[in-house]
C-alpha positions as semicolon CSV with decimal commas, in nm:
position;residue;x (nm);y (nm);z (nm)
1;X;19,361;-7,254;2,784
2;X;19,150;-7,469;3,035
3;X;19,342;-7,793;2,979
4;X;19,574;-7,936;3,234
5;X;19,869;-7,827;3,012
6;X;19,782;-7,463;2,993
7;X;20,091;-7,369;3,196
8;X;20,314;-7,557;2,960
9;X;20,157;-7,402;2,642
10;X;20,184;-7,061;2,806
11;X;20,549;-7,117;2,875
12;X;20,606;-7,215;2,513
13;X;20,427;-6,889;2,419
14;X;20,665;-6,674;2,629
15;X;20,971;-6,860;2,502
16;X;20,857;-6,775;2,153
17;X;20,800;-6,412;2,240
18;X;21,120;-6,366;2,425
19;X;21,349;-6,549;2,161
20;X;21,385;-6,280;1,906
21;X;21,484;-6,017;2,185
22;X;21,725;-6,257;2,329
23;X;21,877;-6,335;1,989
24;X;21,878;-5,959;1,900
25;X;21,678;-6,056;1,574
26;X;21,435;-5,760;1,578
27;X;21,485;-5,393;1,664
28;X;21,220;-5,168;1,808
29;X;20,862;-5,246;1,735
30;X;20,578;-4,998;1,661
31;X;20,247;-5,028;1,844
32;X;20,075;-4,905;1,533
33;X;20,169;-4,924;1,167
34;X;20,247;-4,587;0,986
35;X;19,944;-4,385;0,851
36;X;19,817;-4,552;0,531
37;X;19,926;-4,903;0,616
38;X;19,771;-5,184;0,788
39;X;19,905;-5,455;1,002
40;X;19,926;-5,818;0,835
41;X;19,747;-6,063;1,045
42;X;19,914;-6,348;1,223
43;X;19,818;-6,680;1,362
44;X;19,945;-6,890;1,655
45;X;20,035;-7,255;1,580
46;X;20,063;-7,485;1,869
47;X;20,235;-7,818;1,835
48;X;20,318;-8,105;2,070
49;X;20,658;-8,239;1,956
50;X;20,735;-8,613;1,951
51;X;20,975;-8,578;2,241
52;X;20,697;-8,420;2,466
53;X;20,807;-8,063;2,415
54;X;20,521;-7,799;2,392
55;X;20,608;-7,558;2,082
56;X;20,445;-7,227;1,980
57;X;20,506;-7,033;1,676
58;X;20,365;-6,711;1,549
59;X;20,321;-6,709;1,177
60;X;20,228;-6,423;0,943
61;X;19,941;-6,489;0,708
62;X;20,122;-6,401;0,390
63;X;19,828;-6,449;0,153
64;X;19,695;-6,107;0,303
65;X;19,996;-5,927;0,156
66;X;19,991;-5,722;-0,168
67;X;20,267;-5,677;-0,396
68;X;20,405;-5,332;-0,406
69;X;20,234;-5,238;-0,097
70;X;20,363;-5,497;0,157
71;X;20,679;-5,613;-0,041
72;X;20,853;-5,510;-0,372
73;X;21,025;-5,821;-0,490
74;X;21,053;-6,200;-0,384
75;X;21,405;-6,351;-0,326
76;X;21,467;-6,718;-0,321
77;X;21,848;-6,816;-0,262
78;X;21,945;-7,083;-0,512
79;X;22,312;-7,198;-0,484
80;X;22,506;-7,190;-0,820
81;X;22,672;-7,499;-0,945
82;X;23,003;-7,377;-0,864
83;X;22,906;-7,323;-0,504
84;X;22,777;-7,674;-0,483
85;X;23,078;-7,825;-0,655
86;X;23,303;-7,641;-0,390
87;X;23,094;-7,735;-0,096
88;X;23,037;-8,102;-0,182
89;X;23,389;-8,202;-0,306
90;X;23,533;-8,173;0,053
């Protein structure tokens, strides 16, 4: 963070940090995971948008997750044909 835009990148980080609390997305967080579990690593992604905005997002490194320990099942919402027919016939 020694570039001239360091303050703008820091503002983008703070906006990302504050956003879930402002939207009421997450509840209380724990400082440490429960005994027997370890935290899943995360990475920060910095991106300069075409319109000149500085964006930052925190992503979880999902490839470190193990089935049965970190999650039990996966779910991908797939619309049924009836839903598509009703939605698109308007």
